[in-house]
N, C-alpha and C positions, 0 to 999 in steps of 0.2 A: 297724337290724337296732347301733346303738351300745348298745344300754341293752341289749340280749339278752346285747353281749359281757363285758357290768357287772355279769351274771347269774351268768354262768360262776364266777367265783373262789367266790363262797358259794351257790349249789350244792357243789359240790366240796366243799366243809365239811364240808357239810349232811350229805351222803355218806358221812364218814365217823364221822357224832354214833353214837352209843354208848344216844343213847336219846332217843329224840319227838321233833324240829321242831318249833318255831315256827316263823310268819315272818308277821311284823310289817306292814301292810299299813293302818295307821293314817293316814300318808302320802301314797300312793296316794290320785292324784286320778282317775287316768285309767291305763287295760290294753288290752293284742290281743291278737289269740289266741295267740301263741308266747308270752306267763305263763302263757296257758294252759296251754297245751302241756308249756311247762318245769314246772309245776308239783300236771302228772296224769304227768309223766315222775317226778320225785322221790320224789312218794307210793305209785311201780306201783316203783321203789328200794328206798321206804325199807319200803314194805309188804313183801314179799323175807324182811328180818332183820328183823321181826316190831315192825315202829315204825311209828307216826301222824305223818300231817302237817296244825299245828293251823294255818289260819288267823283268827289273831288280827287287831280290829281294823279289820276291810272298812266304807271309807265308806257309804253306800247306793247310787250308782250298779256298785259292785266288790263289793256284796254281791248283789245286782240279776244278770252279768255272769258269775261262777262260779255261786248259782246255776240260770241260764237256760239254762250248755251240762253246767250235772249234776256239774262239778266238786265240790261236797261230798258229792252221791254215791257217789263212789269209796270203798272197804276201805279204805285211807288217809284219808282226809280226814273235818278233821273244821272247823267250820266257826267261832267261836265270838268274839261280839260286843263283848270287852274288846280292847284292848288289848297287845297281847306285854309285860311285870315283868321290867325282866332278873335277873337272881339270880343 
């Protein structure tokens, strides 16, 4: 529950973005269904504005989870092997 609370501010900021959103998952070692739901909802809202959610640098176990639930198949989600680069 505490982890979900920490996601609230970054998700709100992502919803204000004027371009595609990149989520750097390279340091994430484990995840639960609440993260997947949050990412799916974010992707759906971004898609409504013509934007894409890029999931970057997921560790093998996180990538397996994303692919296992089909998050990467949502229209506004792209799964990248590389970690996000600050720019």
